[in-house]
Structure formats: structure tokens, C-alpha cells
C-alpha positions, 0 to 999 in steps of 0.5 A: 096727445091731439094735434091742437094740444100738441101745437099748443104745447109747442107754442107754450114751450117756445115762449117758456124757453125764451122767458126762462132763458131771459130770467136766468140771464138776468139772474131773476129765477126767483122773481120768475117763480113768484110771478108764475105762482101768482099767475097760476093762482089768478088763473085758478081763482078767476073764471073771467081771466080764463075766459079772457085768455081763451075767447076768440070773441075778445079783440087783441087790444082788449086781451092785451089791456086785460092781461097787462092790468092783471100782470100789473096787479099781480106785480109780475116781473117785466119779462113775464109782463112783456111776454104776456102782452106779446102773446096777446098781440099775437093771439097766443094767450090761449096757451098760458096754462101750458106756459105756466106748466112749462115754466114750472118744469123748467124751474124745477129742472134748474133746481134739480127737482122732478115731479112725479104724477101719482094716481091712486084709488084713494088718497094717500096718507102722509106717511105713504107720500113720504115713503113714496117720495123717498123711494122715487128720489133714490131711484131717480137721483133727484129731489121728487115732488109728488102730484097726487091724484085719485082715480077710483077706476084703479081699484087699488095700487098706484100708477106713477109717472116720472118723466117718460117712465111709468110704473103701473102697479094698479089692480086694474092693470093686473086684471087687464093683463090677466084678461088678455092672457086668458083670451090667448089661452082660450 
């Protein structure tokens, strides 16, 4: 992870921890999750919103006004709305995508769930996803949600990442291992 990305993740994690703790203390984790989903949807749907939160050319006051209007339109709970306004005042809105990700992870962890990042050479079928989910759930001991992506460079097989553990059974990985072994021999 690059240094700026690491700094952004650290900022987002601190805000996410504070927002999550306040929502948990107020027994409003469901409201927080609804707000996070709405905010994520708005970010995905609106290039203008992404521009507002990331542009250094937009003043703090304009960012705060825009993000407050968006928060009210999305009917976000008070904690999330106030946090976004504070982030605008502190020029921290650029970390909102990482904030959404960190809040989703905290909410999933609270429910005893974990997300597995799965890359495959082609789309997995519903049956394959179900079998993989069941197998990973048994190994991890928690409910597993799969975030599947396609990486054609893998040639075949899977790369599965759950937390800090990674299982690479891709053909690309095996070919690289074989190539390294052949270099050592000859």
C-alpha cells in the first residue's frame, strides 16, 4: 500500500471507529448500515458527488453544504450526517470511500461475518459460489460473504483472500513457481 493510501486508510479507520462506536452505544447499528448503503449507492451513482468529495478546488464551506444536502436527501442518521459535515470542515471528505469500506467491515464483524475476496479467471456459477461459501465458512468458523471478481490473467483457478490469509490456486501462480524452479536448476 502506498504511503498516501495508507494515510487515507488510517484517517478513514479512525472516523469509522468513532462513528461505529457511537452508533453501537446508541443501539443504532441498523440505522448506520442503512446510511452506509445509501451513501455507497450515491457515491457509485454520482460522478458529481465523487468530484465534490475529492476536489481540492471546492472550498470547505461548499463541500460541507453539498455533503449536508446529500446527507439530508439520503436521510442519513444524525451521527453519520454530523461526521460527514465534520470531515468537510477538516478537509477529510476524500476518505469517504475508505470510510464506507471500513464501516461495512466493522458492521460485518459485529454480526460475526467476514468477507472473502475471490478472483477467478471467469465468472463463477451460482453452484460454485455456494460450495466456496460453505467451504470457507467451515474453515473460518464465521459466515462468509464472497466478493467475486474476474481476473483473466489468472488463466484458471482461484485466488482467495480472507482477512490476512491468501490462498492462491491459480494456474498463473503455479506456472510462476515452475518457472522459478526451472531457473534454479539450470
